[in-house]
C-alpha angles and dihedrals in degrees: 000000000000125000117257120262097197091237119151095230116090110268117215092219091054092045088055094047093048093050093048091049091048092051090049089054093249096119124210089190116238109011104238107146092243136115120252148128094282092056093044092050091051092049092050093047093047091048092050093048089053097049096258130124108278096248126162094210123081098249118182095258091049092047091051092049092047092048090051091062091073137005094190119112112272093220128049139178121255128188117218109238131214089252091052092052093045095055111153094236132191115236093219137349108228115234092224118077092218090060092045087061088066093063121094091219137005095227132155119293096219144005088252093058092045096049094044092054094042089061096038093249138137109247089237092060091047088053093046091052092047107030097165100032124127100218092188096057120092112235095032110138114217137178115242141166111283096236135123104284116245116252112210102188137059122318111305127233088255092052092047090050090050089048092054091046091051091048092053091047091050091050090051092049091048091050090052090051092049091050091048092049092049091052090048093049095051089083097046099040091227120150117240120224106208092189124078112048095021091050089053095048094090127049106200092194100050108017117134130132085332107188098138114094100158132038123195118202108200108198096185098051093034094232142125119216125193124206132190126227090276092056094253118148104241103165142020129194132180110235146187106228123192131303141228088268092054113006121205113255126258131225123031139320140173132238108252099186147302131264120195119205091007129190117229121229118197118210118199089224087073088069094200114189111260095018109111101173115127095196133052119271134182129224118210123244124271142112090277093052110121090253096039124218101328140032122202103199118218130204089246106089115254094005128111147143110254149154129267141223089226109054095171091062096055111119091013103070138039129260136215091267098288129098111265122199132171111277093251093049092047090051091048092052093044090055092053104043131077135204110279096034113145119250117197122192111212114203099182 
């Protein structure tokens, strides 16, 4: 992989690196083929997780390790469907939250925006790869990032199947632990309580391929790191974390649950700048909802990890106190975390 020149035009080497990082769950944010803090953070995290020096440049050993994660092409063709072209689309998303509450849905404003986000891309890169394409015409063949397409609605059939498989695996593991404990307790005569930890091992509402047991929210580096039960770093996401108006919390919390395609209810006690409403109001679901396509609820009231209507601003702007990820990263994390997972807020 070539070194970065710092140019504003999308660089093929950086597009490739970003797509490989995205597929490895070390997100560079919106794939745009450009250098930046989000890409550098993802490179450093990936290097560290793979036993390499945490560099932000694409050194040969890092390039080789990254390439080894997948031999599949980084770009693929996609044909615009009738459903894609039909939308429905929203003519304009009002800037004021109170006016957003008047919309029936917070959908995409154009096929270009929809397709860019579906494939984790910045709209400018989608346009650069397909300069003459009519994104709103069914049958149009376009070039996109070869990543798992973003789902914006409720849990998909695939996700539900993975959830069921994980539940069965968890039940099997719990049964083995129970059997082992009973054998161990035969010698001591102690009674075994099979409730408690075993009962909490499965979250029937949010169970999927649930390998994430601890989430670290790093305020200084504006990043979220996910770890498995062995303490291994398995995912990295750039994030917008709090603001002076509403700082992110400190200390620890727990994941309470996951809501897909959530509504957003504004409470006047939040006192957000520019919001003058004196009573509560609710904004309908959609990818342009203030919390995006998924909400990971935390045990600290009114705080969560969620998506965003502006993926290109993640890691570069502040949030209303919560932890804001791109919609596809929030969905990825939501599919991998269970109720009860530890969330640690890192201040330094």
